[in-house]
N, C-alpha and C positions, 0 to 999 in steps of 0.2 A: 504493500500500500504506500502511496505517496506520503511525504512528510506532512502535508496538509493539502486540502482541496478548497477552492473557492466556488461559491455559488455562481455558476456561469449563466443562470437563467435570467437574472435581472440585467436589463440593458437600458441605455439611454436612447431616446428617440433619434437624436443625431449628435455628432461630435460638436459641430459648430452651430451657431444660430443662423437664422435666415439672413441676418445682416452681415454674416461672415465676420463677426467680432473677433473670434479666436484668430482667424487668418490675419486680420488687420493688426491685432496686438502682437502676434508673433513676428510679422514683417517689421514693425517699428522697433521691436526689441532686438531683432537681428541686426538692423541698421545701427542701433545704438552701440552694440558691441563691435561691429565692423568699423564704424567711424572713429571710435575711441581706441581701437586696436587692443582690446582686452578680451580675456576669456571669461567664461561664466563661473570659474572656480574662484577660490579665495585669492586675495592679493596681499600686499605688504601690510596693510592695516589689519587684516585678519591675523597675520603672523604676530604682529605686535599685541593684539588682543589675546591671542593664545598664550604667548610668553608671559604677559602681565597676569593673566588668570592663574596659570600654573605657579607663578612666583608667589602670588597672594595665597594660594592654596597651601604651599609649603610653609610660608611664614605663619599662617594662622594655625596650622597643625603643630608647628614648633612651639608656639605660644600655648596651645592647648595642653600639650603633654608636659609643659613646665609650669602649669598653673599651681598656685599655692592658696587660692581662695575660691570659693564657689562662684563669686561674681566674675572673676577673671576667667574661670573655666566656662561659665555660661556664655560670656561674650565671645570667647575663642571658638566655642562650639557653633554659635550662630554665624560668625564670620566664615568659619570653615564650611558649614552646611550650605550657606547661601552662595559661596564661591563655587562649590561643587555644582550646585544647581545651575548657576549662570554658565559655567563651563559646559555643562551638559546640553543646555538648550541653545547655546551658541555654537560651540565647536563640535560637540558630540552629534547634534542634530544634523549639521551640515555634513559631517563625516558619514553619517548613516545614509545620506543621499548621494554620497560619493562626489562631493563638490568642494572639499577643502583644497585638495591638490589635483584631483582628477585621477590620481593613481589609486586604483581600486584596492590593492592590497594595503597600502599605507593608510588610506582613509578608513578602511574596515578595522585595521588595528587600532587606530585612534578612537574610533567609535566604540569598539569593544572595551577599550581601556577606560574611557570616560564614563561609560555606563556601568561596566562591571565593578569598578571601584566604589560605585554608589549602590551596589547590591542588586543591580538590574541585569537581567539576561538580554543581551542584544539580539540574540536569536529570536526569542519570543516577542520582543518589542517590534522588530521589523515585520514579523508576520502580521501582527495586529495593526501596525501603523501603515505599512506600504500596501498590504493586500486587502485591507478592509476600509480603514478610515479615509485614506486618500482617494479611493475610488468612489465611495458612496457616503460622503459626509452628510450627517443628519438624516439618513435613510434608515428608519428603524428595522432591525433584523439584518442589516447589512453594514452597519458601522459599529465596530467594537467599542468605540469611545462613548457610545450611548449606554453601555453596560456599566454605569457608575455604581449604582446600588439600587436594590428594590425599594429602598426608602426614599429615593429621589426620583420624582416624576419630571422628566425632561421632554420626551417625545409624546405627542397625543396618543400614540398607538401603544404605549406601555400599559402594563397592568396597573389599574388604579386602586389605591387603598384609601380608606377613610382618613388615615393619619397624614396623607399628603396635603391636607388642608393646612397643616402647620409646618410644612417642610421649609418654608422661608425663615422659620424661627430656629429649627434644629439643624438645618443644612451645614452651618459653620462647624458644628461639632463633628459631623461626618467628614467634612473637608479637612479637618485637623489630622485625620488618620490617613490622608491620601498617600503620602510617601511610604508609610509603614505598610499600608495595604499592598502597594505595588511590590515592595521588597519581599514581604513574607506571605502574600496570598496569591496575587495575580499570576506570577510565574508558575506557581505550583498548580493553580487551577487550570492552566493551559495544558499541563501534563496529564491531569486526571479527568478533566471534563472535555468531551470530544467536540461539542458544538459551541461556537462563539460567534454570534451574528452570522455573517456569511462564510465563516471559516470552519471547516470540519477538520479537526486534527487527526492525523494518521499516526504512524509509528515514528516517534521522535528519535533521531540518531542517538546512540548510547553516549557518544562523546559530548553531545549537547546537555544531556542529563548530568553527566559528571561535571561539566562546566558550571551548570546552575548551582550544584551543591558546593563546588569550590568557591564560586562567587559569593554565596551567602556566608560561608565560613570566613573568607577574606574580609568581607564587609564587617562582620561582627568583631573580628580580630583588630581591624583598624579603628573602629569607632568605640569599642567597649573594652576589649581585653588589654590592648596596649596602654590606653589611658589608666586603666585600673592597676596596672603593674607599675607605671612610672609616676603617677600623680599621688602625692601623700595626702589624699583626701578619702573619706569613706566612699565605698562603691555606690551608696545611695545618692550621693552628690553627683557622681558621674552619670548614673542612670537618669537622674532628674534633669540634668543639663542636656543630656542626649535627647530625652523625650520632648522637652520644651523646644529645642532646636527643630525637631521633626514637626512639631505642631506649627511652628512659625513658617517653616519652609513649605509645609503642605498647604497652608492657607494661601500663600503667595503663588505657589505652583498651580493649585486648583483654579484660582481665578484667572491666571495667565492662560490656562487651557480653555476654561469654560466660556470666558467672555469673547473668545474668538468665534464661537459657534452657537452658544446657548444663551441667547438674549432675545428680547422682544423684537429686535430689528431683523433677525435672521429667519429663514424659512425652513420648514420641514416638508420637503417636497413630496407631493402625492405620488404613489406608485399605482399604476393602472394594472389591476388584476395580478399584482405582485410580480409583474413581468417587465414593465417598462416605466422608467422614471419620466414623468410628464415633461420635464424641461430638457433642453440640450445640455450636453456635458458642461460647456463653458458657462452657461447661465446658472446652472445648479452650483458650480463651484463658487461663483460670486455671491449669489443670493443666500447661500447657506453659510457664508463666512463674513466676518466683519473685521475691519482694522481698528486699531486704537493707538493713541499717542503718536500719530504718524509724523509729526513735525518735531518731535522731541529727540535731540541728540542723545540724551541720557537713556530715553526709552529704547532707541535703536541699539544702543550699546548693551543694555541689560537684557532685553527680551530676545535678541538674536533672530529677529525676523518674525517672531510670533505676533508682534504688533502690526506687521505688514503681511498678514496671513493670506490675503487674497492672492498676492503675488506668489507666495509659496505654493498655494494649491494649483495655480496655473503653471508655475515653473518650479516643481519640487527639486529638480536636479541643478539648481542654481544657488550659489552661495548667498546668504542673507545680506552680505555686504552690498550687493547690487540692488536690493529691494527698494530702497528709497527712489532711485531713478526709474526703476521698472514700474513702481506704483504710480508715479506721475504719468507714465505712458498709458497705463490702464485707465486711469481717471479721465485723461484727455480723450482717449478713443471712445469711451462710453458717452462722454458729454457731446462729442461730435456727432454721435449717432442718436442723441436724445434718449438714452437709456438710463433710467434712474436706479440701476442695480447696485452701484457702489455706495457703501455706507461706512462711516467711521465716527468714533467718539473718543473721549478721554478714558483713561484707565478707570478713574473713579466713576464716570458715567456708565462704563461697562459693568462694573460691579453692581451698581444700583439697578441697571437694566436686568441683570441676571436674577437678582432677588425679586424684581417685579414679575419676571417670567415664572419663577417658582410659585409666587403668590397667585398669579393668574391661573396657572395649571392646577394648583391646589383648590382654588375656589371653583374651578370648572368641575372638579370631582364632586364637590359638595352640591353644586347646582344640579348635576346629573342625578345624584341620589335623591334630591328633593323632587325633581321632575318625575323620577320613577315612582316615588311614593304618591305624588299627586295623581299620576296616571292610574296607579293601582286603586286609589280611592274612587276615581271617576268610574272605573270599570265596575267596581263593587256597587256603586250607586245605580249605574245603568242596569245591572243584573237585578237589583232590588225592584226597580221600576218594571222591568219586563216580567218578572215572576210574581209581582204583587197580586 
């Protein structure tokens, strides 16, 4: 059996729109790279970013293992955790799409290193990310990123629970566990659970199973065992600082991911008879995705292209270093064709919109329950009249 199989039944009506938007954008982007005589891979600025992040990572870990107070330990853990996160979503993510250097072996090694040291299986992540999410974003049953938790109602097609009415209140508590869930649950769930959205797992190579186990052991060794050996503080202090760091990193990471797709302004495209996505591929990629903090140099540095996510979904094999220029091309092309598909907002507005989506979906569940109860009462009254 194959390592995994994709659901090949679901298709888009067309690759491009009637206006040939994809063709227009691709032509302009090609001209941009040709006229500037540059490649789509990373450049010198990406190299500087990589070196600076690895340097900060080393310095923060050195401070961490030489901590003599809980507050120094906590501060070092938070800097170390956030630096690792930024390194992952900047360099690791580009490397996963083979666009740091363009050398597949080197980029894959860099990707495996930046993800593996954070306790994540690159093998599992690429299956979920490249073979599911990138193909069908926001399509329930075909996008693994919609499998957040049964307690969070994102897509209208998800199973609805009464407690979803309060999800906008308890969601942050679940989001605080985001990184720990990825490290200690998601990878293993892919090993033991066969169906994940449009992915059906087959027999995973033995070497990948061994790698997953070694990755978890290495992660625990780096984050907990080494500090407990070298730091003259109670293990409870170390564990507490580690957990607080994960809670903080998780909240930031969760909103970075979720506000790119799961807000009021994005669409969950209808699937016709579970076989055809109603939009063209290009339209779906744009309307199911949203940009944030597009003009912020700090945002562009920290988020590694996640804030210019539309460009990433159209050109996934391009380094995020080029996304500011490419985003301008996308916006201009859509405006020239009078298409209101492109949307963007600030990071804070994105967080607010995400909570409004949670509240809207939760209220929708409550309204449906009320409507069902009213319908049931009306039916009973009609029966009483008929049989009176």
